[in-house]
N, C-alpha and C positions, 0 to 999 in steps of 0.2 A: 474655470465652470463655473468657478464661485462667483468672478467678475462681473458673465456675464447677468448673473443671477440676480447681483447685488443693484445691476442697471435696474433687468428686472422690474427688481423689487421697487427704489426708487421710481421708476416711471410711474408706473399702476397705480402709488402713493402720491405720487404730483398729480394725479387724471382724480384724484378721490378727494384731494384736495380744491383743486379750480372747481369741481362740476357741485361739493358740497356749498363755496363760495358761491356760485351763479346761484343757486337753489335761495340761500338764505341775506342775496343782495338786493333790497328795497326798490322796487319798479314803479312803474309810475302807473296807479289808477288812477277808474274814474271820480273816488274823493277826491285828489287834488282837485279841482277844479271850483273848491266849495268855497262858499262866498259868505262874509258876515257882515254886518254892517248896525248902525247902533246909535239911536238921538239918546243925548244928554241933558237934564234940564240944568238952567246956571250953576247950577250946588254939583253937580255931578255926579247925581242921578240918572240914573236908566231910566228913558221914558217908554221907549218901543223899540226894539227889536225886528232884523228882518234877516235871515240867510237863506241860499240857495247851496240846494242838493244836488251837485252835478247824477250822482248813481239816485235812477229813479225823477230826475227836472222837478225836486219838491222844489219851489218858495213858497213860505212861510213866511210872517206875519205876528208877530206880536205885542200887542198892551201891557205894558210891566206898570204898567205907576195910576194912582187912581188920580187919575188929574183931570179930569173930562175931556178928555182927547182922548182919540183910538189912533191908529196906526194900520198905515196905509204903504205897500212895497209893488212898486215894478220893476220884469225886469227886461231888461230892453237889448239891442246889441249895436255894431257899428255908431257909438257913442264917442261926441266932437266935438267939446265946446259946451260942455252942459246940453246935448240933443243926446238923437238915437232915435232909434225905430224899436215904437215897443212890441213883444213879445204878451205876454201876460202881465196880472195883478191879483191883485191879493189884499183884504184890508180886513183887520178886529177892534175892534171894542170893548171897552171893560178889562177892568184888574186884573189878568194872568192868563185875559183868555188871547188863545193860539187860531191862525185859522189855515192854510194849508191847498193849493192851489199843486195841482201834479201834470197840466197839459206838459205832454211832448214838448220838446225840442230837441231841432236835430241836433245829432251828436257833431262835436267840436265844435259850437258856434260858441267864439269868444262872447261874454254878459255881460253886464255891471247890475245894480239893484241899484233902484230910488229908493227911500227912504223918506217919507211923509208923516206927519202930523198927522191928523186927520178930523172935522170937527165938521158937524152940517151939513159932509159930501162934500167938503170944498181941503184940498188938501197945502197945504203950510209947511214952511221949515222943514225944507225938503235937502236931503245929502245925499252925495254918491258914494255908493261902494269903489272897490278895488278893483278891476275886472278876474273873471274866473270863467270857464266854459263850461258848456255841458257834453 
């Protein structure tokens, strides 16, 4: 009788340990799709930053440096060889200013950010991010 009790107790404790480890194990979440990209000046100072948060589909562009240029960020899908299908964009100008665009993006869409310096409505010195997803 004692042996059966010990086996049952061991099995119950083992089940609790497995259950607890499953509850505390890291899981995939919408946060995993986040992307961040920045542009730097020749001296290594950040000029503009853009990021995409998959939770809420928030694309943000921030002008970080008082240098006369603004920030433009575009969100794209199906990017290949430096071009892709445009989804949405946002721009910000003025040192320390950020703007966001929360237009919905289909869940699971693989996306990239294209960030550019912007002056007088013209984008230049653009850079692509790594991919993420909505």
